[in-house]
C-alpha positions in Angstrom: 48.9 23.5 154.6 50.4 19.9 154.4 48.2 18.7 151.7 50.6 20.9 149.0 53.9 19.0 149.7 51.8 15.8 149.6 50.5 16.7 146.2 53.9 17.5 144.9 55.6 14.2 146.2 52.7 12.4 144.2 53.4 14.4 141.2 57.1 13.9 141.5 56.7 9.9 142.0 53.9 9.8 139.0 56.3 11.5 136.7 59.1 8.8 137.7 56.7 6.3 137.0 55.4 7.7 133.6 57.2 6.2 130.7 59.9 8.6 128.8 58.9 10.0 125.6 61.3 11.0 123.0 62.6 14.6 122.4 62.8 14.5 118.9 60.4 13.9 116.1 62.0 12.1 113.3 59.0 12.6 110.7 59.5 14.4 107.6 61.1 14.2 104.5 65.2 13.7 104.4 67.8 13.9 101.5 71.1 12.0 101.9 74.3 14.4 102.4 77.1 12.7 100.5 80.1 13.8 101.8 81.5 10.8 103.5 82.3 8.8 101.1 80.8 7.3 97.6 78.1 5.6 98.6 76.0 5.2 95.6 78.5 4.2 92.7 81.4 2.8 94.8 84.2 1.3 92.7 85.1 -2.2 91.7 87.5 -3.8 94.1 87.1 -1.1 96.7 87.1 -3.1 99.6 89.0 -1.0 102.0 87.8 -0.7 105.6 85.1 -3.5 105.7 86.2 -6.5 107.7 85.7 -9.2 105.1 86.9 -12.8 105.2 88.1 -15.2 102.8 84.7 -16.3 101.9 83.5 -12.6 101.4 86.1 -11.7 99.1 85.7 -15.1 97.1 82.1 -14.1 96.9 82.9 -10.4 95.7 85.3 -11.3 93.3 82.8 -13.6 91.4 80.3 -10.3 91.0 79.3 -9.0 87.6 77.2 -5.9 87.8 75.5 -7.2 84.5 73.3 -9.5 86.7 71.0 -6.4 87.7 70.0 -6.7 83.9 68.4 -10.1 85.0 64.6 -9.6 84.8 64.4 -10.8 88.4 66.9 -8.5 89.5 65.7 -5.3 88.0 62.7 -4.3 90.7 64.5 -5.8 93.6 64.3 -3.5 96.4 67.4 -2.5 98.5 67.6 -4.2 102.0 67.9 -2.4 105.2 71.8 -3.5 105.7 72.4 -1.0 102.5 69.5 1.3 102.0 70.6 3.8 104.6 74.0 4.3 103.1 73.0 4.4 99.4 71.7 7.7 97.7 67.9 7.5 98.2 65.9 10.2 99.6 63.9 9.0 102.7 60.6 9.5 104.4 59.7 9.1 107.9 56.2 8.9 109.7 54.8 7.8 113.0 52.2 5.5 113.6 50.0 6.3 116.8 47.3 4.0 118.9 44.2 6.0 118.4 43.2 5.3 121.9 46.1 5.4 123.8 47.9 8.0 121.7 51.4 5.7 122.4 53.6 5.4 119.4 53.3 2.1 117.9 55.8 2.4 115.3 58.2 4.9 113.2 57.9 4.0 109.5 61.0 4.4 107.4 60.7 4.5 103.4 63.5 5.1 101.0 63.2 5.7 97.3 63.3 2.2 95.4 62.9 0.3 98.9 60.0 -0.9 101.1 58.2 0.6 103.9 60.3 -0.6 107.1 58.5 -0.3 110.3 60.2 0.1 113.9 57.9 -1.3 116.4 58.0 0.5 119.6 55.3 -1.4 121.6 57.8 -4.0 123.0 57.0 -6.9 120.7 59.4 -9.4 120.6 61.4 -10.7 117.5 60.4 -13.6 115.6 61.8 -17.0 115.5 65.0 -17.4 113.6 63.3 -19.6 111.2 60.6 -17.1 110.4 60.8 -15.5 107.0 63.2 -13.1 106.1 62.2 -9.7 104.1 63.9 -7.0 102.5 63.1 -4.9 105.4 63.6 -7.3 108.1 62.1 -6.9 111.5 63.0 -3.9 113.6 62.3 -2.9 117.1 63.4 0.5 118.6 63.6 2.0 122.2 64.6 5.6 122.8 68.0 6.4 124.9 67.6 9.8 125.7 67.2 11.6 122.4 68.4 8.7 120.4 66.5 6.1 118.7 68.4 2.6 119.1 67.0 0.0 116.7 67.7 -3.8 116.3 67.2 -5.2 112.8 66.9 -9.1 112.0 65.7 -11.3 109.4 67.1 -9.4 106.4 67.6 -11.0 102.8 71.0 -11.7 101.6 72.4 -8.8 99.9 74.9 -6.4 99.2 76.9 -4.1 101.6 78.3 -2.3 98.9 77.2 -2.1 95.0 80.4 -3.3 94.1 79.7 -7.2 95.2 80.9 -7.0 98.8 77.5 -9.4 100.2 76.1 -10.0 103.5 74.3 -13.1 104.5 71.0 -13.6 105.4 72.2 -14.5 109.3 73.3 -10.5 109.4 72.0 -8.4 112.5 72.1 -4.8 112.4 72.0 -2.0 115.3 71.1 1.5 114.4 71.3 4.6 116.1 69.0 7.7 114.7 70.3 11.0 115.9 68.6 14.3 115.0 70.6 17.8 115.3 68.1 20.3 114.2 67.9 19.8 110.4 70.4 17.1 110.4 69.6 13.3 111.1 72.6 10.8 111.8 72.3 7.0 111.0 75.0 5.0 112.7 74.8 1.3 111.8 76.7 -1.5 113.2 76.5 -4.7 111.2 77.2 -8.2 112.7 77.4 -11.0 110.1 79.2 -14.3 111.4 79.3 -15.4 107.8 81.2 -12.8 106.0 82.4 -10.5 108.3 85.4 -11.2 111.0 84.2 -8.0 113.2 81.4 -5.5 113.5 81.3 -3.0 110.5 80.5 0.4 111.7 79.3 3.2 109.2 77.2 6.6 109.4 75.5 8.6 107.0 74.2 12.1 107.5 70.6 13.1 106.1 69.3 16.8 105.6 65.6 17.5 106.0 63.8 18.9 103.2 60.3 19.9 104.1 59.4 20.7 100.3 60.6 17.3 99.3 58.0 14.8 98.5 59.1 11.0 97.9 58.0 9.8 94.3 56.4 6.5 93.5 58.5 4.1 92.1 57.0 2.0 89.6 59.1 -1.0 87.9 58.8 -2.5 85.0 60.9 -5.5 83.9 62.7 -5.1 80.4 64.8 -6.5 78.4 67.9 -5.1 78.6 70.5 -7.7 77.3 70.0 -10.3 74.4 71.4 -13.3 76.2 70.9 -17.0 76.2 68.2 -18.3 78.6 69.6 -19.6 81.8 73.0 -17.6 81.8 73.6 -15.6 85.2 76.6 -12.8 84.7 79.0 -14.1 87.2 83.2 -14.5 87.1 84.8 -17.9 88.0 87.2 -17.8 90.6 90.9 -16.1 89.3 89.3 -14.7 86.1 88.1 -11.1 87.6 90.7 -8.7 86.5 88.2 -5.8 87.5 88.6 -6.2 91.0 92.3 -4.7 90.9 90.8 -1.6 89.2 90.7 0.3 92.5 94.2 -0.9 93.4 95.6 0.2 90.1 93.5 3.7 90.0 94.7 5.0 93.5 98.1 3.0 93.4 96.9 1.2 96.9 98.7 -2.2 97.2 96.2 -5.0 96.8 97.7 -6.6 100.3 96.1 -3.6 101.6 92.8 -3.7 100.1 92.6 -7.6 100.8 93.7 -7.2 104.3 90.3 -7.4 105.9 89.7 -5.9 109.5 93.3 -4.6 109.4 91.9 -1.8 106.5 89.9 -0.4 109.2 92.6 0.9 111.5 95.2 3.5 111.3 98.3 1.1 111.6 97.5 0.0 107.9 98.9 3.2 106.4 102.3 1.9 107.2 101.9 -0.6 104.3 101.1 2.5 101.9 103.8 4.6 100.5 104.4 8.2 101.8 103.1 9.6 98.8 99.7 8.1 99.0 99.2 9.3 102.5 100.8 6.5 104.0 103.7 6.0 106.3 105.8 3.3 104.3 109.2 4.2 102.8 109.2 4.9 99.2 111.3 2.1 97.0 114.5 3.2 96.2 114.9 4.5 92.6 116.3 2.2 90.0 119.7 3.0 89.2 120.3 5.2 86.1 121.5 3.2 83.1 125.2 3.5 82.4 126.5 6.2 79.9 127.1 5.0 76.6 130.1 6.2 74.9 129.7 7.7 71.3 131.0 5.6 68.6 133.4 7.3 66.3 132.4 7.9 62.9 134.3 7.2 60.2 
């Protein structure tokens, strides 16, 4: 009669010693839900909500979108710091060890991107001097039902497709959270070169079982007839396009250029009330004095 409690105790100890398995299966096809902000075609000069430093603003002011017509740019994939924020569809599948049946890696691939494995077997990240790639090097661990991912060794690329860049020293922390047919990406970017604070952003995806991620063959073509060796860019102080966002929405440039301060609610104190801020409206201009009519002779 004493054997049963001992067996139950042994099973309980074994359960505590066993590795924790994920409660969520991330596999499948996913499409982005673009309801949070305009992630695909962001506007020129929209730097609000990004903790940019002076070097970042100078780099962004030199941006000319025509650079993407260069042959060496036309087939560039998107890097890990941008792609989860972009308008591309996503496919996720699981790599399983054939002997142990343990999950070796989760693989993520977006349209116009590359396969990004997230290694789950405890391997260390490479040396800082190891080559950088568009996907970078990713390792993951489960925190309950949330997959936490650390990404290093990412090539230099843009954070937004309007010239806001990150350096190759960037490190990303991602949290993948599945809630039924929705998958949330929370991305925290740390960049000592261009950011003064961590940049936190999130993106929603919706499950699309019938969707198939199409191939993305890319052929370089001559889009613009320009002299050889010319790289589209703007010299300092010559790019008038960066004020486009300010002019369109009448947001003061000191707000757009405020870097980390634009991430916090207090920035609304510098925006006029008519635009959703709390700053008092400027007093109306005095009406011109009435002119006395001139008597006709």
